[in-house]
C-alpha positions, 0 to 999 in steps of 0.5 A: 268229076267235071261234066261239060254242058251247053251254057243254054241248058246250065242256065236252065239248071239255075234257074230250077235250083234258084226256084226250089232254093238249092245250087245246082250241084244239089239239084244235080245230085237229087236227081241223079239219085232218083234214078238210080233209087230202087223205089217203085214208081209210085213211091218216087212220084210221091217224094217228088210231089212232096217236095214241090212248094205248097200252092199259095191260098189265092192260087187255091181259091183262083183253081176252084173258081175256075172248076166251078165256072166250067161245070156243066149243068145238071140235066134230070133226062137222059141223052136215050130217054126219047124226048126232044130237045126244047 
């Protein structure tokens, strides 16, 4: 079977396939199989996540640093304790 698609879409598929180290045909078949798979959504999602490349140690370090820098300080007094802010 041959399917006609716009050049822009074909280039996008080529980029995705290259990033996943697959041919465009393999990428298309894998995606179509997921559409017709009988598995529930959680199973399909888990399978997709497991196919993603693992992040590098540097990327994990960057994420942890970003999380730490965004944390708010802990306050012992609650918003409704009746005290006025300093």
